[in-house]
Structure formats: structure tokens, C-alpha cells
All heavy atoms as TSV, in Angstrom:
chain	resi	resn	atom	element	x	y	z
A	1	MET	N	N	-124.134	84.323	118.405
A	1	MET	CA	C	-125.210	85.172	118.874
A	1	MET	C	C	-124.991	85.609	120.323
A	1	MET	O	O	-125.884	86.173	120.930
A	1	MET	CB	C	-126.553	84.448	118.745
A	1	MET	CG	C	-126.979	84.142	117.317
A	1	MET	SD	S	-127.123	85.535	116.187
A	1	MET	CE	C	-128.517	86.403	116.817
A	2	LYS	N	N	-123.797	85.353	120.825
A	2	LYS	CA	C	-123.503	85.721	122.215
A	2	LYS	C	C	-123.692	87.223	122.437
A	2	LYS	O	O	-124.279	87.640	123.433
A	2	LYS	CB	C	-122.087	85.298	122.579
A	2	LYS	CG	C	-121.719	85.627	124.005
A	2	LYS	CD	C	-120.314	85.182	124.338
A	2	LYS	CE	C	-119.992	85.562	125.772
A	2	LYS	NZ	N	-118.629	85.254	126.141
A	3	LYS	N	N	-123.191	88.021	121.515
A	3	LYS	CA	C	-123.286	89.474	121.673
A	3	LYS	C	C	-124.742	89.921	121.677
A	3	LYS	O	O	-125.129	90.783	122.460
A	3	LYS	CB	C	-122.497	90.174	120.547
A	3	LYS	CG	C	-122.171	91.597	120.853
A	3	LYS	CD	C	-121.252	91.694	122.052
A	3	LYS	CE	C	-120.683	93.067	122.180
A	3	LYS	NZ	N	-119.830	93.228	123.343
A	4	PHE	N	N	-125.564	89.320	120.803
A	4	PHE	CA	C	-126.987	89.659	120.781
A	4	PHE	C	C	-127.629	89.343	122.125
A	4	PHE	O	O	-128.367	90.154	122.676
A	4	PHE	CB	C	-127.719	88.904	119.656
A	4	PHE	CG	C	-129.214	89.000	119.770
A	4	PHE	CD1	C	-129.863	90.194	119.497
A	4	PHE	CD2	C	-129.964	87.923	120.189
A	4	PHE	CE1	C	-131.249	90.299	119.623
A	4	PHE	CE2	C	-131.346	88.013	120.314
A	4	PHE	CZ	C	-131.977	89.210	120.025
A	5	ALA	N	N	-127.343	88.176	122.662
A	5	ALA	CA	C	-127.920	87.768	123.946
A	5	ALA	C	C	-127.543	88.755	125.047
A	5	ALA	O	O	-128.388	89.169	125.852
A	5	ALA	CB	C	-127.445	86.361	124.308
A	6	GLU	N	N	-126.278	89.148	125.067
A	6	GLU	CA	C	-125.799	90.097	126.083
A	6	GLU	C	C	-126.475	91.452	125.927
A	6	GLU	O	O	-126.912	92.052	126.912
A	6	GLU	CB	C	-124.282	90.265	125.969
A	6	GLU	CG	C	-123.491	89.039	126.360
A	6	GLU	CD	C	-122.016	89.168	126.028
A	6	GLU	OE1	O	-121.592	90.182	125.409
A	6	GLU	OE2	O	-121.271	88.233	126.373
A	7	ARG	N	N	-126.546	91.935	124.699
A	7	ARG	CA	C	-127.123	93.267	124.463
A	7	ARG	C	C	-128.617	93.277	124.759
A	7	ARG	O	O	-129.134	94.239	125.326
A	7	ARG	CB	C	-126.839	93.721	123.040
A	7	ARG	CG	C	-125.332	93.922	122.825
A	7	ARG	CD	C	-125.029	95.220	122.184
A	7	ARG	NE	N	-123.617	95.529	122.287
A	7	ARG	CZ	C	-122.883	95.962	121.281
A	7	ARG	NH1	N	-123.422	96.148	120.098
A	7	ARG	NH2	N	-121.612	96.247	121.463
A	8	LEU	N	N	-129.314	92.230	124.374
A	8	LEU	CA	C	-130.747	92.159	124.647
A	8	LEU	C	C	-131.010	92.202	126.144
A	8	LEU	O	O	-131.838	92.990	126.621
A	8	LEU	CB	C	-131.346	90.882	124.044
A	8	LEU	CG	C	-132.827	90.634	124.328
A	8	LEU	CD1	C	-133.693	91.775	123.796
A	8	LEU	CD2	C	-133.254	89.302	123.745
A	9	LYS	N	N	-130.293	91.409	126.894
A	9	LYS	CA	C	-130.482	91.378	128.343
A	9	LYS	C	C	-130.126	92.725	128.966
A	9	LYS	O	O	-130.844	93.235	129.827
A	9	LYS	CB	C	-129.639	90.262	128.957
A	9	LYS	CG	C	-129.902	90.062	130.425
A	9	LYS	CD	C	-129.189	88.835	130.943
A	9	LYS	CE	C	-129.554	88.569	132.394
A	9	LYS	NZ	N	-128.950	87.330	132.892
A	10	GLU	N	N	-129.025	93.300	128.517
A	10	GLU	CA	C	-128.577	94.600	129.038
A	10	GLU	C	C	-129.633	95.684	128.786
A	10	GLU	O	O	-129.978	96.447	129.695
A	10	GLU	CB	C	-127.259	94.967	128.343
A	10	GLU	CG	C	-126.721	96.334	128.664
A	10	GLU	CD	C	-125.481	96.615	127.837
A	10	GLU	OE1	O	-124.444	95.966	128.073
A	10	GLU	OE2	O	-125.555	97.478	126.935
A	11	LEU	N	N	-130.152	95.751	127.574
A	11	LEU	CA	C	-131.159	96.757	127.239
A	11	LEU	C	C	-132.449	96.532	128.025
A	11	LEU	O	O	-133.072	97.484	128.487
A	11	LEU	CB	C	-131.446	96.731	125.729
A	11	LEU	CG	C	-130.329	97.267	124.839
A	11	LEU	CD1	C	-130.578	96.883	123.384
A	11	LEU	CD2	C	-130.179	98.769	124.986
A	12	ARG	N	N	-132.834	95.288	128.170
A	12	ARG	CA	C	-134.056	94.958	128.923
A	12	ARG	C	C	-133.923	95.404	130.375
A	12	ARG	O	O	-134.824	96.047	130.925
A	12	ARG	CB	C	-134.325	93.449	128.848
A	12	ARG	CG	C	-135.532	93.016	129.640
A	12	ARG	CD	C	-135.786	91.524	129.526
A	12	ARG	NE	N	-134.713	90.696	130.000
A	12	ARG	CZ	C	-134.437	90.456	131.293
A	12	ARG	NH1	N	-135.156	91.017	132.247
A	12	ARG	NH2	N	-133.446	89.667	131.634
A	13	ILE	N	N	-132.789	95.106	130.979
A	13	ILE	CA	C	-132.560	95.464	132.379
A	13	ILE	C	C	-132.479	96.984	132.544
A	13	ILE	O	O	-133.011	97.542	133.503
A	13	ILE	CB	C	-131.304	94.752	132.924
A	13	ILE	CG1	C	-131.608	93.249	133.031
A	13	ILE	CG2	C	-130.867	95.328	134.258
A	13	ILE	CD1	C	-130.392	92.383	133.337
A	14	GLU	N	N	-131.821	97.665	131.587
A	14	GLU	CA	C	-131.740	99.135	131.640
A	14	GLU	C	C	-133.127	99.772	131.653
A	14	GLU	O	O	-133.326	100.806	132.280
A	14	GLU	CB	C	-130.953	99.673	130.439
A	14	GLU	CG	C	-129.456	99.548	130.573
A	14	GLU	CD	C	-128.719	100.055	129.337
A	14	GLU	OE1	O	-129.350	100.683	128.454
A	14	GLU	OE2	O	-127.506	99.810	129.254
A	15	LYS	N	N	-134.083	99.158	130.956
A	15	LYS	CA	C	-135.453	99.675	130.938
A	15	LYS	C	C	-136.255	99.198	132.140
A	15	LYS	O	O	-137.419	99.560	132.295
A	15	LYS	CB	C	-136.164	99.248	129.658
A	15	LYS	CG	C	-135.795	100.082	128.457
A	15	LYS	CD	C	-136.955	100.072	127.470
A	15	LYS	CE	C	-136.699	100.992	126.324
A	15	LYS	NZ	N	-137.379	102.257	126.446
A	16	GLY	N	N	-135.647	98.366	132.978
A	16	GLY	CA	C	-136.332	97.875	134.166
A	16	GLY	C	C	-137.438	96.880	133.863
A	16	GLY	O	O	-138.423	96.819	134.593
A	17	LEU	N	N	-137.270	96.126	132.794
A	17	LEU	CA	C	-138.300	95.185	132.371
A	17	LEU	C	C	-137.924	93.739	132.680
A	17	LEU	O	O	-136.776	93.347	132.485
A	17	LEU	CB	C	-138.538	95.297	130.860
A	17	LEU	CG	C	-139.072	96.623	130.338
A	17	LEU	CD1	C	-139.033	96.644	128.822
A	17	LEU	CD2	C	-140.475	96.867	130.842
A	18	SER	N	N	-138.892	92.967	133.099
A	18	SER	CA	C	-138.705	91.521	133.202
A	18	SER	C	C	-138.848	90.942	131.793
A	18	SER	O	O	-139.300	91.631	130.869
A	18	SER	CB	C	-139.772	90.907	134.116
A	18	SER	OG	O	-141.048	91.047	133.519
A	19	ILE	N	N	-138.496	89.693	131.640
A	19	ILE	CA	C	-138.689	89.036	130.344
A	19	ILE	C	C	-140.160	89.071	129.963
A	19	ILE	O	O	-140.518	89.370	128.820
A	19	ILE	CB	C	-138.138	87.595	130.372
A	19	ILE	CG1	C	-136.606	87.625	130.417
A	19	ILE	CG2	C	-138.633	86.794	129.179
A	19	ILE	CD1	C	-135.943	86.279	130.592
A	20	GLN	N	N	-141.027	88.804	130.929
A	20	GLN	CA	C	-142.463	88.793	130.667
A	20	GLN	C	C	-142.972	90.173	130.253
A	20	GLN	O	O	-143.809	90.295	129.356
A	20	GLN	CB	C	-143.232	88.284	131.893
A	20	GLN	CG	C	-142.997	86.829	132.220
A	20	GLN	CD	C	-141.660	86.570	132.931
A	20	GLN	OE1	O	-140.997	87.477	133.433
A	20	GLN	NE2	N	-141.254	85.304	132.958
A	21	ALA	N	N	-142.487	91.214	130.916
A	21	ALA	CA	C	-142.913	92.576	130.596
A	21	ALA	C	C	-142.451	92.978	129.197
A	21	ALA	O	O	-143.206	93.595	128.434
A	21	ALA	CB	C	-142.393	93.558	131.641
A	22	LEU	N	N	-141.214	92.626	128.845
A	22	LEU	CA	C	-140.715	92.920	127.504
A	22	LEU	C	C	-141.546	92.173	126.468
A	22	LEU	O	O	-141.929	92.743	125.446
A	22	LEU	CB	C	-139.238	92.540	127.373
A	22	LEU	CG	C	-138.650	92.687	125.970
A	22	LEU	CD1	C	-138.764	94.113	125.455
A	22	LEU	CD2	C	-137.200	92.213	125.948
A	23	ALA	N	N	-141.828	90.918	126.734
A	23	ALA	CA	C	-142.622	90.112	125.810
A	23	ALA	C	C	-143.972	90.767	125.540
A	23	ALA	O	O	-144.427	90.830	124.394
A	23	ALA	CB	C	-142.815	88.708	126.380
A	24	LYS	N	N	-144.596	91.269	126.583
A	24	LYS	CA	C	-145.897	91.927	126.439
A	24	LYS	C	C	-145.776	93.208	125.619
A	24	LYS	O	O	-146.614	93.487	124.762
A	24	LYS	CB	C	-146.469	92.234	127.825
A	24	LYS	CG	C	-147.875	92.761	127.803
A	24	LYS	CD	C	-148.427	92.928	129.201
A	24	LYS	CE	C	-149.854	93.460	129.161
A	24	LYS	NZ	N	-150.402	93.638	130.499
A	25	GLU	N	N	-144.719	93.982	125.861
A	25	GLU	CA	C	-144.510	95.253	125.150
A	25	GLU	C	C	-144.300	95.044	123.651
A	25	GLU	O	O	-144.801	95.824	122.844
A	25	GLU	CB	C	-143.294	95.995	125.728
A	25	GLU	CG	C	-143.513	96.576	127.099
A	25	GLU	CD	C	-144.369	97.829	127.093
A	25	GLU	OE1	O	-144.390	98.555	126.080
A	25	GLU	OE2	O	-145.032	98.088	128.105
A	26	VAL	N	N	-143.526	94.026	123.292
A	26	VAL	CA	C	-143.172	93.827	121.881
A	26	VAL	C	C	-143.998	92.740	121.197
A	26	VAL	O	O	-143.800	92.450	120.022
A	26	VAL	CB	C	-141.661	93.545	121.707
A	26	VAL	CG1	C	-140.833	94.741	122.137
A	26	VAL	CG2	C	-141.240	92.284	122.453
A	27	LYS	N	N	-144.905	92.124	121.969
A	27	LYS	CA	C	-145.789	91.075	121.434
A	27	LYS	C	C	-144.998	89.902	120.840
A	27	LYS	O	O	-145.270	89.427	119.727
A	27	LYS	CB	C	-146.765	91.659	120.418
A	27	LYS	CG	C	-147.712	92.675	121.048
A	27	LYS	CD	C	-148.613	93.298	120.016
A	27	LYS	CE	C	-149.602	94.277	120.587
A	27	LYS	NZ	N	-149.087	95.384	121.334
A	28	ILE	N	N	-144.007	89.482	121.608
A	28	ILE	CA	C	-143.209	88.296	121.281
A	28	ILE	C	C	-143.271	87.395	122.499
A	28	ILE	O	O	-143.248	87.878	123.625
A	28	ILE	CB	C	-141.740	88.676	120.963
A	28	ILE	CG1	C	-141.669	89.530	119.689
A	28	ILE	CG2	C	-140.869	87.443	120.829
A	28	ILE	CD1	C	-140.286	90.087	119.390
A	29	GLY	N	N	-143.334	86.105	122.300
A	29	GLY	CA	C	-143.435	85.172	123.413
A	29	GLY	C	C	-142.277	85.276	124.396
A	29	GLY	O	O	-141.122	85.409	123.987
A	30	SER	N	N	-142.585	85.214	125.677
A	30	SER	CA	C	-141.537	85.300	126.702
A	30	SER	C	C	-140.564	84.131	126.598
A	30	SER	O	O	-139.376	84.284	126.889
A	30	SER	CB	C	-142.147	85.381	128.100
A	30	SER	OG	O	-142.949	84.254	128.367
A	31	SER	N	N	-141.046	82.977	126.155
A	31	SER	CA	C	-140.139	81.835	126.017
A	31	SER	C	C	-139.104	82.098	124.923
A	31	SER	O	O	-137.942	81.690	125.052
A	31	SER	CB	C	-140.914	80.548	125.722
A	31	SER	OG	O	-141.655	80.673	124.529
A	32	SER	N	N	-139.487	82.799	123.867
A	32	SER	CA	C	-138.529	83.157	122.815
A	32	SER	C	C	-137.456	84.089	123.363
A	32	SER	O	O	-136.264	83.880	123.137
A	32	SER	CB	C	-139.239	83.840	121.641
A	32	SER	OG	O	-140.087	82.944	120.983
A	33	ILE	N	N	-137.877	85.107	124.096
A	33	ILE	CA	C	-136.918	86.063	124.662
A	33	ILE	C	C	-135.971	85.356	125.625
A	33	ILE	O	O	-134.763	85.590	125.608
A	33	ILE	CB	C	-137.661	87.239	125.341
A	33	ILE	CG1	C	-138.426	88.032	124.273
A	33	ILE	CG2	C	-136.691	88.139	126.101
A	33	ILE	CD1	C	-139.383	89.072	124.802
A	34	CYS	N	N	-136.505	84.480	126.433
A	34	CYS	CA	C	-135.678	83.717	127.374
A	34	CYS	C	C	-134.650	82.866	126.625
A	34	CYS	O	O	-133.474	82.846	126.993
A	34	CYS	CB	C	-136.572	82.845	128.245
A	34	CYS	SG	S	-135.685	81.982	129.547
A	35	ARG	N	N	-135.082	82.198	125.565
A	35	ARG	CA	C	-134.153	81.365	124.780
A	35	ARG	C	C	-133.082	82.220	124.114
A	35	ARG	O	O	-131.923	81.826	124.038
A	35	ARG	CB	C	-134.914	80.535	123.750
A	35	ARG	CG	C	-135.673	79.377	124.369
A	35	ARG	CD	C	-136.141	78.364	123.327
A	35	ARG	NE	N	-136.953	78.959	122.276
A	35	ARG	CZ	C	-138.281	79.046	122.293
A	35	ARG	NH1	N	-138.964	78.552	123.317
A	35	ARG	NH2	N	-138.926	79.597	121.291
A	36	TRP	N	N	-133.446	83.403	123.635
A	36	TRP	CA	C	-132.455	84.289	123.016
A	36	TRP	C	C	-131.410	84.723	124.035
A	36	TRP	O	O	-130.218	84.703	123.757
A	36	TRP	CB	C	-133.110	85.529	122.423
A	36	TRP	CG	C	-134.087	85.260	121.331
A	36	TRP	CD1	C	-134.137	84.160	120.499
A	36	TRP	CD2	C	-135.175	86.086	120.946
A	36	TRP	NE1	N	-135.183	84.269	119.640
A	36	TRP	CE2	C	-135.847	85.452	119.885
A	36	TRP	CE3	C	-135.650	87.300	121.390
A	36	TRP	CZ2	C	-136.958	85.999	119.256
A	36	TRP	CZ3	C	-136.762	87.848	120.777
A	36	TRP	CH2	C	-137.404	87.203	119.721
A	37	GLU	N	N	-131.866	85.135	125.210
A	37	GLU	CA	C	-130.933	85.604	126.241
A	37	GLU	C	C	-130.017	84.489	126.733
A	37	GLU	O	O	-128.917	84.753	127.193
A	37	GLU	CB	C	-131.696	86.218	127.418
A	37	GLU	CG	C	-132.274	87.582	127.099
A	37	GLU	CD	C	-132.801	88.306	128.316
A	37	GLU	OE1	O	-132.687	87.791	129.457
A	37	GLU	OE2	O	-133.338	89.425	128.137
A	38	ASN	N	N	-130.480	83.254	126.647
A	38	ASN	CA	C	-129.679	82.108	127.080
A	38	ASN	C	C	-128.979	81.417	125.915
A	38	ASN	O	O	-128.455	80.312	126.082
A	38	ASN	CB	C	-130.558	81.118	127.848
A	38	ASN	CG	C	-130.983	81.681	129.182
A	38	ASN	OD1	O	-130.152	82.053	129.995
A	38	ASN	ND2	N	-132.285	81.769	129.406
A	39	GLN	N	N	-128.971	82.067	124.758
A	39	GLN	CA	C	-128.295	81.573	123.560
A	39	GLN	C	C	-128.752	80.175	123.156
A	39	GLN	O	O	-127.977	79.362	122.682
A	39	GLN	CB	C	-126.778	81.588	123.754
A	39	GLN	CG	C	-126.216	82.948	124.063
A	39	GLN	CD	C	-124.742	82.894	124.353
A	39	GLN	OE1	O	-123.998	82.303	123.589
A	39	GLN	NE2	N	-124.317	83.504	125.438
A	40	GLN	N	N	-130.038	79.920	123.335
A	40	GLN	CA	C	-130.596	78.622	122.976
A	40	GLN	C	C	-131.359	78.661	121.660
A	40	GLN	O	O	-131.795	77.618	121.180
A	40	GLN	CB	C	-131.515	78.127	124.103
A	40	GLN	CG	C	-130.785	77.896	125.398
A	40	GLN	CD	C	-131.722	77.627	126.557
A	40	GLN	OE1	O	-132.897	77.968	126.515
A	40	GLN	NE2	N	-131.197	77.018	127.600
A	41	ALA	N	N	-131.528	79.843	121.093
A	41	ALA	CA	C	-132.232	79.996	119.818
A	41	ALA	C	C	-131.761	81.275	119.147
A	41	ALA	O	O	-131.281	82.201	119.811
A	41	ALA	CB	C	-133.736	80.049	120.051
A	42	ASP	N	N	-131.887	81.302	117.830
A	42	ASP	CA	C	-131.546	82.491	117.059
A	42	ASP	C	C	-132.796	83.323	116.819
A	42	ASP	O	O	-133.888	82.783	116.656
A	42	ASP	CB	C	-130.923	82.104	115.722
A	42	ASP	CG	C	-129.554	81.471	115.877
A	42	ASP	OD1	O	-128.866	81.780	116.866
A	42	ASP	OD2	O	-129.175	80.671	115.001
A	43	VAL	N	N	-132.600	84.615	116.772
A	43	VAL	CA	C	-133.708	85.543	116.549
A	43	VAL	C	C	-133.970	85.671	115.048
A	43	VAL	O	O	-133.037	85.640	114.240
A	43	VAL	CB	C	-133.396	86.918	117.191
A	43	VAL	CG1	C	-132.195	87.573	116.551
A	43	VAL	CG2	C	-134.597	87.835	117.153
A	44	LYS	N	N	-135.239	85.782	114.671
A	44	LYS	CA	C	-135.612	85.994	113.270
A	44	LYS	C	C	-135.464	87.467	112.924
A	44	LYS	O	O	-135.564	88.333	113.796
A	44	LYS	CB	C	-137.063	85.567	113.048
A	44	LYS	CG	C	-137.295	84.091	113.211
A	44	LYS	CD	C	-138.758	83.764	112.990
A	44	LYS	CE	C	-139.007	82.290	113.238
A	44	LYS	NZ	N	-140.435	81.953	113.135
A	45	GLY	N	N	-135.250	87.739	111.668
A	45	GLY	CA	C	-135.053	89.110	111.211
A	45	GLY	C	C	-136.185	90.047	111.584
A	45	GLY	O	O	-135.957	91.171	112.037
A	46	SER	N	N	-137.425	89.595	111.414
A	46	SER	CA	C	-138.563	90.454	111.716
A	46	SER	C	C	-138.632	90.782	113.205
A	46	SER	O	O	-138.972	91.904	113.593
A	46	SER	CB	C	-139.873	89.803	111.266
A	46	SER	OG	O	-140.048	88.544	111.904
A	47	GLN	N	N	-138.278	89.822	114.039
A	47	GLN	CA	C	-138.284	90.049	115.488
A	47	GLN	C	C	-137.135	90.970	115.889
A	47	GLN	O	O	-137.267	91.789	116.794
A	47	GLN	CB	C	-138.197	88.714	116.221
A	47	GLN	CG	C	-139.429	87.859	115.987
A	47	GLN	CD	C	-139.230	86.425	116.412
A	47	GLN	OE1	O	-138.170	85.843	116.223
A	47	GLN	NE2	N	-140.264	85.844	116.988
A	48	LEU	N	N	-136.022	90.842	115.204
A	48	LEU	CA	C	-134.869	91.700	115.464
A	48	LEU	C	C	-135.214	93.156	115.194
A	48	LEU	O	O	-134.866	94.045	115.970
A	48	LEU	CB	C	-133.706	91.240	114.577
A	48	LEU	CG	C	-132.335	91.796	114.848
A	48	LEU	CD1	C	-131.884	91.497	116.260
A	48	LEU	CD2	C	-131.343	91.216	113.856
A	49	ILE	N	N	-135.943	93.398	114.132
A	49	ILE	CA	C	-136.365	94.761	113.789
A	49	ILE	C	C	-137.305	95.310	114.857
A	49	ILE	O	O	-137.174	96.467	115.273
A	49	ILE	CB	C	-137.015	94.790	112.397
A	49	ILE	CG1	C	-135.953	94.491	111.334
A	49	ILE	CG2	C	-137.703	96.119	112.125
A	49	ILE	CD1	C	-136.510	94.187	109.962
A	50	ILE	N	N	-138.240	94.498	115.318
A	50	ILE	CA	C	-139.167	94.918	116.379
A	50	ILE	C	C	-138.393	95.322	117.628
A	50	ILE	O	O	-138.661	96.368	118.236
A	50	ILE	CB	C	-140.172	93.790	116.699
A	50	ILE	CG1	C	-141.141	93.604	115.531
A	50	ILE	CG2	C	-140.927	94.078	117.991
A	50	ILE	CD1	C	-141.978	92.337	115.604
A	51	LEU	N	N	-137.417	94.513	118.014
A	51	LEU	CA	C	-136.622	94.806	119.211
A	51	LEU	C	C	-135.787	96.074	119.033
A	51	LEU	O	O	-135.707	96.901	119.943
A	51	LEU	CB	C	-135.714	93.621	119.549
A	51	LEU	CG	C	-136.437	92.360	120.015
A	51	LEU	CD1	C	-135.479	91.172	120.018
A	51	LEU	CD2	C	-137.049	92.562	121.390
A	52	ALA	N	N	-135.180	96.230	117.859
A	52	ALA	CA	C	-134.359	97.422	117.603
A	52	ALA	C	C	-135.211	98.687	117.693
A	52	ALA	O	O	-134.794	99.679	118.299
A	52	ALA	CB	C	-133.694	97.311	116.234
A	53	LYS	N	N	-136.405	98.651	117.126
A	53	LYS	CA	C	-137.293	99.816	117.195
A	53	LYS	C	C	-137.727	100.092	118.631
A	53	LYS	O	O	-137.761	101.242	119.063
A	53	LYS	CB	C	-138.520	99.602	116.306
A	53	LYS	CG	C	-138.226	99.724	114.830
A	53	LYS	CD	C	-139.477	99.530	114.003
A	53	LYS	CE	C	-139.185	99.679	112.527
A	53	LYS	NZ	N	-140.397	99.478	111.712
A	54	PHE	N	N	-138.063	99.046	119.368
A	54	PHE	CA	C	-138.506	99.223	120.746
A	54	PHE	C	C	-137.412	99.853	121.606
A	54	PHE	O	O	-137.673	100.771	122.379
A	54	PHE	CB	C	-138.931	97.875	121.349
A	54	PHE	CG	C	-139.322	97.984	122.797
A	54	PHE	CD1	C	-140.559	98.502	123.152
A	54	PHE	CD2	C	-138.460	97.580	123.810
A	54	PHE	CE1	C	-140.921	98.616	124.495
A	54	PHE	CE2	C	-138.811	97.691	125.145
A	54	PHE	CZ	C	-140.042	98.217	125.487
A	55	PHE	N	N	-136.181	99.365	121.467
A	55	PHE	CA	C	-135.079	99.877	122.281
A	55	PHE	C	C	-134.411	101.113	121.673
A	55	PHE	O	O	-133.489	101.672	122.264
A	55	PHE	CB	C	-134.028	98.783	122.502
A	55	PHE	CG	C	-134.476	97.699	123.442
A	55	PHE	CD1	C	-134.638	96.394	122.996
A	55	PHE	CD2	C	-134.745	97.969	124.765
A	55	PHE	CE1	C	-135.045	95.381	123.862
A	55	PHE	CE2	C	-135.143	96.969	125.644
A	55	PHE	CZ	C	-135.301	95.682	125.186
A	56	LYS	N	N	-134.858	101.507	120.459
A	56	LYS	CA	C	-134.296	102.675	119.774
A	56	LYS	C	C	-132.790	102.527	119.548
A	56	LYS	O	O	-131.987	103.434	119.835
A	56	LYS	CB	C	-134.622	103.966	120.529
A	56	LYS	CG	C	-136.103	104.259	120.584
A	56	LYS	CD	C	-136.394	105.556	121.319
A	56	LYS	CE	C	-137.852	105.930	121.273
A	56	LYS	NZ	N	-138.752	105.129	122.046
A	57	VAL	N	N	-132.417	101.354	119.060
A	57	VAL	CA	C	-131.033	101.072	118.677
A	57	VAL	C	C	-131.057	100.460	117.284
A	57	VAL	O	O	-132.107	100.071	116.782
A	57	VAL	CB	C	-130.338	100.099	119.670
A	57	VAL	CG1	C	-130.246	100.716	121.063
A	57	VAL	CG2	C	-131.033	98.749	119.718
A	58	SER	N	N	-129.897	100.366	116.664
A	58	SER	CA	C	-129.836	99.751	115.343
A	58	SER	C	C	-129.779	98.225	115.462
A	58	SER	O	O	-129.384	97.680	116.498
A	58	SER	CB	C	-128.598	100.245	114.581
A	58	SER	OG	O	-127.428	99.728	115.168
A	59	VAL	N	N	-130.164	97.577	114.382
A	59	VAL	CA	C	-130.049	96.122	114.324
A	59	VAL	C	C	-128.574	95.737	114.449
A	59	VAL	O	O	-128.233	94.762	115.127
A	59	VAL	CB	C	-130.671	95.585	113.009
A	59	VAL	CG1	C	-130.333	94.124	112.790
A	59	VAL	CG2	C	-132.180	95.797	113.020
A	60	ASP	N	N	-127.705	96.510	113.819
A	60	ASP	CA	C	-126.264	96.237	113.912
A	60	ASP	C	C	-125.787	96.287	115.361
A	60	ASP	O	O	-124.959	95.477	115.773
A	60	ASP	CB	C	-125.460	97.226	113.069
A	60	ASP	CG	C	-125.525	96.924	111.585
A	60	ASP	OD1	O	-126.023	95.837	111.212
A	60	ASP	OD2	O	-125.084	97.772	110.790
A	61	TYR	N	N	-126.304	97.242	116.130
A	61	TYR	CA	C	-125.931	97.317	117.543
A	61	TYR	C	C	-126.384	96.048	118.275
A	61	TYR	O	O	-125.609	95.449	119.014
A	61	TYR	CB	C	-126.527	98.554	118.212
A	61	TYR	CG	C	-126.233	98.587	119.689
A	61	TYR	CD1	C	-125.001	99.024	120.168
A	61	TYR	CD2	C	-127.166	98.133	120.629
A	61	TYR	CE1	C	-124.710	99.018	121.512
A	61	TYR	CE2	C	-126.875	98.120	121.983
A	61	TYR	CZ	C	-125.646	98.562	122.418
A	61	TYR	OH	O	-125.364	98.534	123.762
A	62	LEU	N	N	-127.617	95.656	118.065
A	62	LEU	CA	C	-128.130	94.465	118.736
A	62	LEU	C	C	-127.304	93.223	118.400
A	62	LEU	O	O	-127.085	92.370	119.249
A	62	LEU	CB	C	-129.591	94.204	118.350
A	62	LEU	CG	C	-130.656	94.939	119.135
A	62	LEU	CD1	C	-132.032	94.645	118.544
A	62	LEU	CD2	C	-130.629	94.580	120.597
A	63	LEU	N	N	-126.855	93.151	117.164
A	63	LEU	CA	C	-126.082	91.983	116.733
A	63	LEU	C	C	-124.611	92.064	117.124
A	63	LEU	O	O	-123.858	91.119	116.900
A	63	LEU	CB	C	-126.209	91.795	115.217
A	63	LEU	CG	C	-127.609	91.404	114.732
A	63	LEU	CD1	C	-127.637	91.398	113.209
A	63	LEU	CD2	C	-128.020	90.061	115.294
A	64	GLY	N	N	-124.194	93.207	117.662
A	64	GLY	CA	C	-122.800	93.364	118.080
A	64	GLY	C	C	-121.866	93.777	116.950
A	64	GLY	O	O	-120.652	93.648	117.070
A	65	LEU	N	N	-122.444	94.283	115.855
A	65	LEU	CA	C	-121.628	94.700	114.730
A	65	LEU	C	C	-121.128	96.139	114.860
A	65	LEU	O	O	-120.251	96.565	114.109
A	65	LEU	CB	C	-122.416	94.541	113.418
A	65	LEU	CG	C	-122.892	93.122	113.122
A	65	LEU	CD1	C	-123.788	93.104	111.897
A	65	LEU	CD2	C	-121.712	92.182	112.944
A	66	GLU	N	N	-121.723	96.891	115.778
A	66	GLU	CA	C	-121.276	98.261	116.066
A	66	GLU	C	C	-121.518	98.550	117.536
A	66	GLU	O	O	-122.313	97.887	118.192
A	66	GLU	CB	C	-121.998	99.280	115.194
A	66	GLU	CG	C	-123.484	99.408	115.468
A	66	GLU	CD	C	-124.178	100.438	114.585
A	66	GLU	OE1	O	-123.790	100.609	113.421
A	66	GLU	OE2	O	-125.114	101.056	115.091
A	67	ASP	N	N	-120.807	99.557	118.037
A	67	ASP	CA	C	-120.952	99.930	119.444
A	67	ASP	C	C	-121.825	101.138	119.624
A	67	ASP	O	O	-122.078	101.909	118.822
A	67	ASP	CB	C	-119.577	100.211	120.062
A	67	ASP	CG	C	-118.787	98.913	120.220
A	67	ASP	OD1	O	-119.398	97.856	120.417
A	67	ASP	OD2	O	-117.553	98.995	120.121
């Protein structure tokens, strides 16, 4: 999940959002986002879809399966 962690952090920073601000926007706990970015937990499918829609990227992109 290293690629996911990198892409999530990169997209969040590009939007100028803190972890807390992103959490509020997507209605996901900030502790979950922090754990994902630090590769301490895996993201659930439903949360992955929410993030992909928010950042307007594909799930495959978030997972590092496409560029």
C-alpha cells in the first residue's frame, strides 16, 4: 500500500489540505487518513471510492495501478 499512501498524501497536499481538513471534506476520521498515509492501515473499498471521487482520480490511480 506504499503507492496508495504516497498518492493520497500528494493529492491532499496539492489541494492544500491538512489531514483534518481532508477528513472533514470526505467525512472520514482524521486518524484513519493519518494511518493510511503512514502505511499503518489498509483502506476499505468504500473509502477508496470516496477518496477517488473527491480527488477526481481513478481508484486504480490511487492504488498505483496506473499513472
